[in-house]
C-alpha positions as CSV (number, residue, x, y, z in Angstrom):
1,X,-6.3,-0.4,41.0
2,X,-5.1,2.4,43.4
3,X,-3.1,5.1,41.7
4,X,0.0,6.3,43.6
5,X,1.5,9.2,41.6
6,X,2.9,12.6,42.5
7,X,1.4,15.5,40.7
8,X,2.8,19.0,40.3
9,X,0.6,21.9,39.0
10,X,-2.3,20.4,40.9
11,X,-4.1,23.7,41.1
12,X,-3.8,24.5,37.4
13,X,-6.2,23.6,34.6
14,X,-4.6,20.3,33.8
15,X,-4.1,19.4,37.5
16,X,-7.6,20.2,38.5
17,X,-8.9,18.2,35.6
18,X,-6.9,15.2,36.6
19,X,-8.0,15.4,40.2
20,X,-11.7,15.4,39.4
21,X,-11.3,12.1,37.6
22,X,-9.6,10.3,40.6
23,X,-11.3,7.4,42.4
24,X,-11.9,7.1,46.2
25,X,-9.2,4.3,46.5
26,X,-6.5,6.4,44.8
27,X,-3.7,7.7,46.9
28,X,-2.3,10.6,45.0
29,X,0.2,13.1,46.4
30,X,0.1,16.7,45.1
31,X,2.6,19.6,45.2
32,X,1.1,23.0,46.1
33,X,2.8,26.4,46.2
34,X,0.7,29.6,46.3
35,X,-2.6,27.8,46.9
36,X,-3.7,24.7,48.8
37,X,-7.0,22.8,49.2
38,X,-8.9,23.5,52.4
39,X,-10.3,19.9,52.0
40,X,-8.4,17.3,50.1
41,X,-10.2,16.2,46.8
42,X,-11.3,12.6,46.4
43,X,-8.3,10.4,45.7
44,X,-5.7,12.8,47.1
45,X,-3.9,11.5,50.2
46,X,-1.6,14.4,50.9
47,X,-0.6,17.9,49.7
48,X,3.0,19.0,50.1
49,X,4.2,22.6,49.8
50,X,7.1,23.0,47.5
51,X,8.7,25.0,44.7
52,X,9.6,23.5,41.4
53,X,12.3,26.1,40.8
54,X,14.3,24.6,43.6
55,X,16.2,21.2,43.6
56,X,14.0,18.4,44.9
57,X,11.2,21.0,44.7
58,X,12.6,22.4,48.0
59,X,11.4,19.3,49.9
60,X,13.3,18.1,52.9
61,X,14.0,14.5,54.0
62,X,10.7,14.2,55.8
63,X,8.6,15.3,52.8
64,X,10.6,13.1,50.5
65,X,10.1,10.1,52.8
66,X,6.3,10.7,52.3
67,X,6.7,10.1,48.6
68,X,8.5,6.7,48.9
69,X,5.5,4.7,47.6
70,X,4.7,6.7,44.4
71,X,5.5,5.1,41.1
72,X,4.9,8.0,38.7
73,X,5.7,11.7,38.8
74,X,3.4,13.8,36.6
75,X,5.1,17.2,36.0
76,X,2.3,19.6,35.0
77,X,3.4,22.7,36.7
78,X,4.5,25.5,34.4
79,X,4.3,29.2,33.7
80,X,2.1,29.7,30.6
81,X,2.3,33.5,30.3
82,X,3.2,34.1,26.6
83,X,4.6,37.6,27.4
84,X,6.7,36.7,30.4
85,X,10.4,37.5,30.5
86,X,12.6,34.7,29.2
87,X,14.6,34.4,32.4
88,X,11.4,34.1,34.5
89,X,10.1,31.3,32.2
90,X,13.5,29.6,32.4
91,X,13.5,29.5,36.2
92,X,10.1,27.8,36.2
93,X,9.7,25.8,33.0
94,X,13.3,24.8,32.2
95,X,14.7,24.4,35.8
96,X,11.4,23.0,37.0
97,X,11.7,20.1,34.5
98,X,15.3,19.5,35.3
99,X,14.4,19.2,39.0
100,X,11.5,16.9,38.2
101,X,13.8,14.6,36.3
102,X,16.3,14.4,39.1
103,X,13.6,13.9,41.7
104,X,11.9,11.2,39.7
105,X,15.2,9.3,39.5
106,X,15.7,9.7,43.3
107,X,12.2,8.4,44.0
108,X,12.6,5.6,41.4
109,X,9.5,6.8,39.7
110,X,8.5,7.1,36.0
111,X,8.4,10.8,34.8
112,X,5.5,12.0,32.7
113,X,6.0,15.6,31.4
114,X,3.1,17.7,30.3
115,X,4.5,19.8,27.5
116,X,2.6,21.5,24.6
117,X,1.9,20.6,21.0
118,X,3.1,24.0,20.0
119,X,6.8,23.1,20.3
120,X,6.3,21.8,16.8
121,X,6.3,25.3,15.5
122,X,3.9,26.7,12.8
123,X,4.0,28.7,9.6
124,X,7.6,29.8,10.1
125,X,6.7,31.9,13.1
126,X,9.4,32.5,15.7
127,X,8.6,30.8,19.0
128,X,7.3,33.0,21.7
129,X,9.1,33.0,25.1
130,X,6.7,30.3,26.5
131,X,7.2,27.9,23.6
132,X,10.9,28.5,23.5
133,X,11.2,27.7,27.2
134,X,9.2,24.4,26.7
135,X,11.4,23.5,23.7
136,X,14.6,24.2,25.6
137,X,13.3,22.2,28.6
138,X,12.7,19.2,26.4
139,X,16.2,19.2,25.0
140,X,17.5,17.9,28.3
141,X,15.1,14.9,28.5
142,X,16.2,11.3,28.1
143,X,14.3,8.9,25.8
144,X,12.7,7.1,28.7
145,X,10.6,10.2,29.7
146,X,7.0,10.2,28.5
147,X,5.8,13.4,27.0
148,X,2.2,14.6,26.7
149,X,1.5,17.2,24.1
150,X,-1.9,18.9,24.4
151,X,-3.0,21.7,22.1
152,X,-5.1,24.6,23.3
153,X,-7.0,23.4,26.3
154,X,-10.6,24.5,26.7
155,X,-13.4,23.8,29.2
156,X,-14.7,20.2,29.7
157,X,-16.8,18.5,27.0
158,X,-19.8,17.9,29.3
159,X,-20.5,21.3,30.9
160,X,-17.9,23.6,29.3
161,X,-16.5,24.8,32.7
162,X,-13.0,26.2,32.5
163,X,-11.2,26.8,35.9
164,X,-9.0,29.6,34.5
165,X,-10.1,31.6,31.4
166,X,-7.6,32.0,28.6
167,X,-7.4,33.8,25.3
168,X,-9.8,31.6,23.4
169,X,-12.5,32.2,26.0
170,X,-11.9,36.0,26.0
171,X,-12.2,36.1,22.3
172,X,-15.6,34.3,22.2
173,X,-16.9,36.2,25.2
174,X,-16.1,39.5,23.4
175,X,-17.8,38.2,20.3
176,X,-21.0,37.4,22.3
177,X,-21.0,40.9,23.6
178,X,-20.6,42.1,20.0
179,X,-18.1,44.8,21.1
180,X,-15.5,43.7,18.6
181,X,-16.7,44.2,15.0
182,X,-13.4,43.0,13.6
183,X,-10.8,40.4,14.6
184,X,-7.2,40.1,13.2
185,X,-6.8,36.8,11.5
186,X,-7.4,34.5,8.6
187,X,-10.6,32.5,8.3
188,X,-8.7,29.4,7.1
189,X,-6.4,29.4,10.2
190,X,-6.7,26.1,12.0
191,X,-7.8,26.3,15.7
192,X,-6.8,23.1,17.4
193,X,-8.5,22.9,20.8
194,X,-9.1,20.0,23.2
195,X,-11.4,19.8,26.2
196,X,-9.6,19.6,29.5
197,X,-11.4,16.4,30.6
198,X,-10.2,14.7,27.4
199,X,-6.6,15.8,28.3
200,X,-7.0,14.4,31.8
201,X,-8.4,11.1,30.7
202,X,-5.6,10.8,28.1
203,X,-3.0,11.4,30.8
204,X,-4.6,8.9,33.2
205,X,-4.9,6.3,30.4
206,X,-1.1,6.6,29.9
207,X,-0.6,6.2,33.7
208,X,-3.1,3.3,34.1
209,X,-1.7,1.3,31.2
210,X,2.0,2.2,31.9
211,X,2.4,3.6,28.4
212,X,5.6,5.2,27.3
213,X,6.6,7.6,24.5
214,X,5.1,10.7,23.1
215,X,1.4,11.4,23.0
216,X,-0.3,14.2,21.1
217,X,-3.6,15.2,22.7
218,X,-5.0,17.3,19.9
219,X,-8.0,17.6,17.6
220,X,-5.7,16.6,14.7
221,X,-7.7,16.3,11.5
222,X,-10.9,17.4,13.3
223,X,-9.5,20.9,14.1
224,X,-11.9,23.7,13.2
225,X,-10.9,26.9,11.4
226,X,-11.0,30.3,12.9
227,X,-13.8,31.2,10.5
228,X,-15.9,28.3,11.7
229,X,-15.2,29.1,15.3
230,X,-16.4,32.6,15.0
231,X,-19.7,31.6,13.4
232,X,-20.9,29.2,16.1
233,X,-23.2,31.9,17.4
234,X,-25.3,31.8,14.2
235,X,-26.4,28.2,14.7
236,X,-30.1,28.2,15.7
237,X,-29.8,24.7,17.3
238,X,-27.1,26.0,19.7
239,X,-29.3,29.0,20.6
240,X,-32.2,26.7,21.4
241,X,-30.1,24.4,23.6
242,X,-27.6,26.8,25.1
243,X,-29.0,30.3,24.6
244,X,-25.8,31.3,22.8
245,X,-26.3,33.7,19.8
246,X,-24.1,36.4,18.4
247,X,-23.2,38.1,15.2
248,X,-19.7,37.0,14.1
249,X,-17.0,39.6,13.9
250,X,-15.3,40.2,10.6
251,X,-11.8,38.9,10.0
252,X,-9.2,41.3,8.8
253,X,-5.5,41.0,7.8
254,X,-3.5,41.2,11.1
255,X,-1.0,43.8,9.6
256,X,-3.9,46.0,8.4
257,X,-5.6,45.7,11.7
258,X,-2.4,46.7,13.7
259,X,-1.8,49.7,11.4
260,X,-5.2,51.1,10.8
261,X,-7.9,49.6,13.1
262,X,-6.3,49.0,16.4
263,X,-5.0,52.6,17.1
264,X,-8.6,53.9,16.7
265,X,-10.7,51.0,17.9
266,X,-8.8,49.8,21.1
267,X,-8.8,53.2,23.0
268,X,-12.6,53.4,22.6
269,X,-13.2,50.1,24.4
270,X,-14.2,49.9,28.1
271,X,-11.2,49.0,30.3
272,X,-12.3,45.5,31.0
273,X,-12.9,44.7,27.3
274,X,-9.7,46.4,26.3
275,X,-7.7,44.0,28.6
276,X,-9.5,41.0,27.2
277,X,-9.0,42.1,23.6
278,X,-5.2,42.7,24.2
279,X,-5.0,39.1,25.5
280,X,-7.0,37.8,22.6
281,X,-4.8,39.6,20.1
282,X,-1.7,37.8,21.5
283,X,-3.6,34.5,21.5
284,X,-4.7,34.8,17.9
285,X,-1.0,35.1,16.8
286,X,-0.4,32.0,18.9
287,X,-3.1,30.1,17.0
288,X,-1.9,31.0,13.5
289,X,-1.6,27.6,11.9
290,X,-2.0,26.3,8.3
291,X,-1.1,22.7,9.1
292,X,-2.6,20.5,11.8
293,X,-1.1,18.5,14.5
294,X,-0.8,14.7,14.8
295,X,-3.3,13.2,17.3
296,X,-3.1,10.1,19.5
297,X,-6.7,10.4,20.8
298,X,-8.0,7.4,18.8
299,X,-5.1,5.2,19.9
300,X,-5.7,6.1,23.6
301,X,-9.4,5.9,23.2
302,X,-9.1,2.2,22.5
303,X,-8.2,1.6,26.2
304,X,-10.8,1.2,28.9
305,X,-11.8,4.7,30.2
306,X,-9.7,6.3,27.5
307,X,-10.6,9.7,26.0
308,X,-13.9,9.8,24.1
309,X,-14.6,11.7,20.8
310,X,-16.0,15.2,21.1
311,X,-17.6,17.8,18.9
312,X,-15.5,21.0,18.8
313,X,-18.1,23.6,17.9
314,X,-20.6,22.3,20.4
315,X,-17.9,22.1,23.2
316,X,-17.0,25.8,22.4
317,X,-20.7,26.8,22.7
318,X,-20.8,25.0,26.1
319,X,-17.7,27.0,27.1
320,X,-19.5,30.3,26.2
321,X,-22.6,29.2,28.1
322,X,-20.5,28.3,31.2
323,X,-18.2,31.3,31.1
324,X,-19.1,32.5,34.5
325,X,-19.4,29.1,36.2
326,X,-16.9,28.2,38.9
327,X,-15.1,24.9,38.9
328,X,-16.1,22.9,42.1
329,X,-12.5,22.2,43.1
330,X,-11.6,25.8,42.7
331,X,-13.9,26.7,45.5
332,X,-11.7,24.6,47.8
333,X,-8.6,26.5,47.1
334,X,-7.2,28.9,49.7
335,X,-4.0,31.0,49.7
336,X,-1.0,29.1,51.1
337,X,0.7,30.6,54.1
338,X,4.0,32.2,53.2
């Protein structure tokens, strides 16, 4: 079966993960903006430059005619900066989804929206600007739009390669360097992570089987705690297989850390580690969960080539071991001409 869908966000983590699972007979169209592929990946028939913040993604009649044969629009493009201004996020995440919905109708294509599990909220915390933009964007959706809800996306389950490093990776990298003796957080906090290849296979399972509805791509009941995550460097088996070993940092109450530790500790860090730690601190607040998410992985795994089970601690160790590895498709990316 040849896939004929239109993918936004093709150069992001989810997009690249979908592309690497395509087959030679697929004829997928992708939207690019600031970057394009110097050579089209397997299964990609065309890349079209556009802008999701504009109606019809800024595409003209000629470009729209090239999309006449697609049957699905997968809208993965989004700004995931937790600290970005609300107006900037609205222009991309909210307006982008509205434009995707209109364009899907124009192309007579099914719309699959890649959202986030964190629109559920957690522990009474106020939504950050990113989560708020995603929640507002969804408020405009019709019931016939399929929504995918991944939790925190990490490197793939086989090699641990992550195209773009995020807060979780920075935290564990700092831990391996043993430059952070303390980390703000609670040991019992749930850390729901999911490998990017699992997310991609889940999305493609929905596409291939023409499934509709809401799908939670999360660890669910198998989520680890922050305490467990920070002690993976003490497992001798992981050291033998992946050469990953580190002394776990101590966890301290976030309020105490902000008042007493951070003012003294942070200025003493080298500049590179200081930036990584600041990103990690923001991320740890994002992860603060006492209740887990629902998960549809088992349901989707029942389909042919559906997502397979994975071991969270071992996948995280692979992520650490592959921290400096470059994703093969990332090497094909070049700056798009302005």
